[in-house]
C-alpha positions as CSV (number, residue, x, y, z in Angstrom):
1,X,10.9,-4.6,18.3
2,X,12.3,-1.7,16.3
3,X,11.7,-2.0,12.6
4,X,15.4,-2.0,11.5
5,X,15.8,-3.9,8.3
6,X,19.1,-2.1,7.5
7,X,20.6,-3.0,10.9
8,X,21.9,0.5,11.5
9,X,19.2,2.2,13.6
10,X,21.5,3.3,16.3
11,X,23.8,5.1,13.9
12,X,21.5,6.1,11.0
13,X,18.1,6.4,12.7
14,X,14.9,5.0,11.5
15,X,15.3,3.6,8.0
16,X,18.3,5.9,7.3
17,X,16.1,9.0,7.3
18,X,17.7,12.3,6.3
19,X,17.6,13.7,9.8
20,X,18.8,10.5,11.5
21,X,15.7,10.6,13.7
22,X,15.0,7.8,16.1
23,X,12.0,9.0,18.1
24,X,8.8,7.5,16.5
25,X,6.8,10.7,16.9
26,X,9.5,12.9,15.4
27,X,9.9,10.4,12.5
28,X,6.2,10.3,11.8
29,X,5.9,14.1,11.9
30,X,8.8,14.7,9.6
31,X,7.9,11.9,7.2
32,X,4.3,13.3,6.9
33,X,5.7,16.8,6.3
34,X,7.5,15.4,3.3
35,X,4.3,13.8,2.1
36,X,2.1,16.9,2.7
37,X,4.6,19.2,0.8
38,X,4.7,16.9,-2.2
39,X,1.1,15.8,-2.7
40,X,0.3,18.3,-5.4
41,X,3.5,17.3,-7.4
42,X,2.6,13.6,-7.1
43,X,-1.0,14.2,-8.2
44,X,0.1,16.3,-11.1
45,X,2.5,13.5,-12.2
46,X,-0.2,10.9,-12.0
47,X,-2.6,13.1,-14.0
48,X,-0.1,13.5,-16.8
49,X,0.6,9.8,-17.1
50,X,-1.1,8.2,-20.1
51,X,-1.1,4.9,-18.4
52,X,-0.2,3.8,-14.9
53,X,2.3,1.0,-14.5
54,X,4.7,-0.3,-11.8
55,X,7.3,2.4,-12.6
56,X,4.6,5.0,-12.0
57,X,4.0,3.6,-8.5
58,X,7.7,3.8,-7.7
59,X,7.9,7.4,-9.0
60,X,5.0,8.5,-6.9
61,X,6.8,7.2,-3.8
62,X,9.9,9.0,-4.8
63,X,8.1,12.3,-5.3
64,X,6.4,12.0,-1.9
65,X,9.3,10.9,0.3
66,X,12.6,11.7,-1.3
67,X,13.1,14.6,1.0
68,X,13.1,12.3,4.0
69,X,14.4,8.9,2.7
70,X,17.3,8.6,0.3
71,X,15.9,5.3,-0.9
72,X,12.5,6.7,-1.8
73,X,11.2,5.1,-5.1
74,X,13.1,1.9,-4.5
75,X,11.1,-1.2,-3.7
76,X,11.8,-3.9,-1.0
77,X,13.1,-6.2,-3.6
78,X,15.9,-3.8,-4.5
79,X,16.6,-2.8,-0.8
80,X,16.1,-6.0,1.3
81,X,15.4,-8.9,-1.1
82,X,16.1,-11.4,1.6
83,X,13.5,-10.2,4.1
84,X,9.8,-11.0,4.5
85,X,7.5,-8.4,6.1
86,X,4.6,-9.0,8.5
87,X,2.2,-6.9,10.5
88,X,2.5,-8.8,13.8
89,X,4.7,-11.8,14.5
90,X,5.0,-14.3,11.6
91,X,4.1,-17.1,14.0
92,X,0.8,-15.4,15.1
93,X,-2.1,-16.9,13.1
94,X,-3.8,-13.4,13.1
95,X,-0.8,-11.6,11.6
96,X,-0.7,-10.2,8.1
97,X,1.9,-11.4,5.6
98,X,2.9,-8.9,2.9
99,X,4.0,-10.1,-0.5
100,X,7.5,-11.6,-0.7
101,X,10.0,-9.1,-2.3
102,X,10.5,-10.9,-5.6
103,X,6.8,-11.1,-6.2
104,X,6.0,-7.4,-5.4
105,X,6.0,-6.2,-9.0
106,X,3.8,-9.1,-10.1
107,X,1.2,-8.3,-7.4
108,X,1.1,-4.6,-8.3
109,X,0.8,-5.5,-12.0
110,X,-2.2,-7.8,-11.1
111,X,-3.9,-5.0,-9.2
112,X,-3.4,-2.6,-12.1
113,X,-4.8,-5.2,-14.5
114,X,-7.9,-5.6,-12.3
115,X,-8.3,-1.8,-12.2
116,X,-8.1,-1.6,-16.1
117,X,-11.5,-3.3,-16.2
118,X,-13.4,-0.2,-15.2
119,X,-16.8,-1.8,-14.7
120,X,-15.4,-4.6,-12.5
121,X,-13.2,-2.1,-10.6
122,X,-16.2,0.1,-9.7
123,X,-18.1,-3.0,-8.4
124,X,-15.1,-4.4,-6.6
125,X,-12.8,-1.5,-5.5
126,X,-11.7,-3.3,-2.3
127,X,-10.2,-6.1,-4.4
128,X,-7.8,-3.6,-6.1
129,X,-6.9,-1.8,-2.9
130,X,-6.3,-5.0,-1.1
131,X,-4.0,-6.3,-3.8
132,X,-2.0,-3.1,-3.7
133,X,-1.8,-3.1,0.1
134,X,-0.7,-6.7,0.1
135,X,2.1,-5.9,-2.4
136,X,3.5,-3.4,0.2
137,X,6.2,-2.3,-2.2
138,X,8.1,0.0,0.2
139,X,9.7,-0.1,3.6
140,X,7.5,2.8,4.6
141,X,5.1,5.2,2.9
142,X,3.0,2.4,1.4
143,X,-0.5,3.6,2.6
144,X,-0.1,7.1,1.3
145,X,1.5,6.2,-2.0
146,X,-1.1,3.5,-2.7
147,X,-3.9,5.9,-1.7
148,X,-2.8,8.5,-4.4
149,X,-2.4,5.8,-7.1
150,X,-5.8,4.3,-6.1
151,X,-7.6,7.6,-6.3
152,X,-6.2,8.2,-9.8
153,X,-7.3,4.7,-10.9
154,X,-10.7,5.4,-9.5
155,X,-10.9,8.7,-11.4
156,X,-10.0,7.0,-14.7
157,X,-12.8,4.5,-14.0
158,X,-15.2,7.4,-13.4
159,X,-15.9,7.0,-9.7
160,X,-14.4,8.0,-6.4
161,X,-14.5,6.8,-2.7
162,X,-15.9,9.3,-0.2
163,X,-13.1,8.7,2.3
164,X,-14.6,11.3,4.7
165,X,-17.3,8.9,5.6
166,X,-15.0,5.9,6.3
167,X,-13.7,4.9,9.7
168,X,-10.0,4.4,10.3
169,X,-10.4,1.4,12.5
170,X,-13.1,-0.3,10.4
171,X,-11.2,0.4,7.2
172,X,-7.9,-1.1,8.5
173,X,-9.7,-4.1,10.0
174,X,-11.4,-4.8,6.6
175,X,-8.1,-4.2,4.8
176,X,-6.3,-6.7,7.0
177,X,-9.1,-9.2,6.3
178,X,-8.8,-8.6,2.6
179,X,-5.1,-9.2,2.6
180,X,-5.4,-12.4,4.6
181,X,-8.4,-13.7,2.6
182,X,-8.1,-12.1,-0.9
183,X,-11.1,-11.7,-3.2
184,X,-13.6,-12.8,-0.5
185,X,-15.3,-9.4,-0.6
186,X,-14.2,-8.1,2.8
187,X,-13.1,-4.7,1.6
188,X,-15.5,-4.6,-1.4
189,X,-18.4,-4.8,1.0
190,X,-17.0,-2.1,3.2
191,X,-16.1,0.4,0.5
192,X,-19.2,0.0,-1.8
193,X,-21.5,2.3,0.3
194,X,-18.9,5.0,-0.1
195,X,-18.6,4.9,-3.9
196,X,-19.7,8.3,-5.3
197,X,-19.7,10.0,-8.7
198,X,-16.4,11.2,-10.0
199,X,-15.0,14.4,-8.4
200,X,-12.7,17.1,-9.6
201,X,-9.0,16.5,-8.9
202,X,-8.9,20.1,-7.7
203,X,-10.1,19.1,-4.2
204,X,-7.9,16.1,-3.8
205,X,-4.9,17.7,-1.9
206,X,-7.4,19.0,0.7
207,X,-9.3,15.7,0.8
208,X,-6.1,13.6,1.2
209,X,-4.8,15.9,3.9
210,X,-8.0,15.4,5.9
211,X,-7.8,11.6,5.8
212,X,-6.6,10.1,9.1
213,X,-5.2,6.6,9.6
214,X,-5.2,5.2,6.0
215,X,-1.4,4.8,6.3
216,X,-1.8,2.8,9.5
217,X,-0.4,-0.5,8.0
218,X,3.0,1.2,7.2
219,X,4.8,1.2,10.5
220,X,3.1,0.0,13.6
221,X,3.7,-3.6,14.5
222,X,5.8,-4.4,11.4
223,X,8.3,-7.3,11.8
224,X,10.6,-9.1,9.4
225,X,12.1,-12.5,9.0
226,X,14.6,-14.0,6.6
227,X,13.0,-15.7,3.6
228,X,15.1,-18.8,4.1
229,X,13.2,-19.5,7.3
230,X,11.2,-22.7,6.6
231,X,8.2,-21.4,8.6
232,X,8.2,-18.3,6.5
233,X,8.4,-20.3,3.3
234,X,5.5,-22.4,4.4
235,X,3.4,-19.3,5.1
236,X,3.9,-18.0,1.6
237,X,3.2,-21.5,0.1
238,X,-0.1,-21.6,2.0
239,X,-1.0,-18.0,1.1
240,X,-0.2,-18.6,-2.6
241,X,-2.5,-21.6,-2.8
242,X,-5.3,-19.7,-1.0
243,X,-4.8,-16.7,-3.2
244,X,-4.9,-18.7,-6.5
245,X,-8.0,-20.5,-5.3
246,X,-9.7,-17.2,-4.6
247,X,-8.8,-15.3,-7.7
248,X,-11.1,-15.1,-10.7
249,X,-9.9,-13.9,-14.1
250,X,-10.0,-10.1,-14.5
251,X,-12.9,-10.0,-16.9
252,X,-16.1,-7.9,-16.8
253,X,-18.8,-8.8,-14.4
254,X,-21.3,-7.8,-17.0
C-alpha cells in the first residue's frame, strides 16, 4: 500500500514533494539530501533557543525538509486531522499505533517535560525518545527531526548517546516495544550502556551523517485509517489506558 494521505500520489508524487517523485529510492535520496544540507542550520537554531518547546520541534522539521516538502513544519493535526497512522496494519496485534493527530502536541509537551528533569532524563533516556517517537508529529522526517531535538535535550542535561555503538535493528525493535508498552524500560535498558559524557556540538553534523537507520520508522510499512473507524477508536482507548497506567509523574528519581 502506497502511503498517500493526500490522495494525489499519481499527480503530485509522494507526499506532494517538490520534484513530484514517485520512485521510493529517488524520494529517499532527495529527501535525505535536503536533510544533509540543512543539518548545520537546524543544529544552530536549536543551540540558540533558550528553551525547547513544541514550536521549536516544528521549526526544526521546517529547516530540514522545506526544500523537499512544501508542508514542512506543519504537523499531522494541521494536514490530515482525520487520519490515524500505524506502522503495519491497524488490525495486526504487533503493529505500532502512533499518537492520534489531536493529541500530538500534548505528547511532545509531555516528552519535553520529562526531559526537563535532567537527572531523571539521564537515567531514563529511552522514555523521552519513545514518547517523541510515539507522537510522530509529521507525515515524514520524524526520525531525523526527533534525533536532532533529542541530541540537544541530552546536551542540556549534560550527557550524550554514543549512537555509533548502537545497532539499527536492535534500536528500532526496542523503540517499537517502547511505543507499544510505554515506560516499561524497553528503550531505557537498551540506551543506558551507550550513555557517555557530554560531547562538543562541533562533531554533531558528522556524527549524525554517519548514523544509519534511525529514521526507519518514518516511511516503511506506514498505513493510515480514518479516526471515525470504531476499531481505530478502540485501539486508542486501550492504548490510553495502558499509557496512563504506566506513567509516573515527571519527578526526580533521587
